[in-house]
N, C-alpha and C positions, 0 to 999 in steps of 0.2 A: 711245807715250805711256804713262806708268805712272800708274795710279790709286792715290791715297792711300786709306787706310782711311776717312777722312772723306768723300771724294768718292764712294766706293762706297756707304757707308751712306746718304748723302743721295740718291743715285740710287735705291736700293732703297726708301727710305721714300716717295719721290715716286711711284714706280710702284705701291707697295702702296696708297697713299691713293686713287689713281685706280681701282684694281681693286675696292676695297671700297665705293666710292660707290654709293648706291642710285639709283633712278629719280627723275626730277623731275616734279612736278605743278604746273601753271601756273594753276589756277583761282584767281580772287581770293577772299580770305577771306570776303567777304560772301556768296559763293555756296556755301560749305562747308555740309555737313550738320552738324547739332548732334551733338556727341560722343555724347550719350545715344541719339539716334536711330540713329546709325551702329552703336553697340555692340548695340543691340536687333536691328537688321537682320542683323548678322553672327552673333549668337548664335542667331537664328531659323534660320539656315542650318546650325547644328550646331557652330559653332566655340566653343571654350572659350578665352576671352582671359585669358592670364596677365599680359601687359604690353601696354599701349596707349600710343602716343606719336605725335607729329608728327615725321617724319624731317627731316633737314637739307635734303632736296629738296622739302619741303612736301607730303608725302603722309601719309595716315594709315598707321601701321605697327602690326601686331599680332604678338605672339609668343604661342603657345599650342598648342592641339591642334585637329585637325579632328574631324568626326563619328565617324571610325574610331579616334580616339585617337593619330593620328600627329602628331608635332611639326611646327609650321609657323612660318614667318616670311613674312608677306605684306604688300605695300604696296598701298594702295587710293587711288584718286582721291577726295579729300575732298568734291568737289562731287557726284559721281554715285554713289559707293560701289562703282564697278567695280574689279575686280582689275587692278593695273598690273604687278606682278611678284611671283613666288613663289620663295622659297628653301627647298627641302626639305632 
């Protein structure tokens, strides 16, 4: 079977989308920490937040630097504030 360029590109895009997906957080929104409280907790741990957002998997996600100045991308459970995944 011969793959057309369209079929090949579609297969690559599908695979890349799955590989880039972040973790999923399942806590109901009414149990989430307030954004201000979460930010204060993380900053108290020494992180400097450049970007804060809610990921497509419903986790709190930050981009910034740790206490040593190293760049970080970290996903947190929005209900507990615990780290779910880190991308260095």
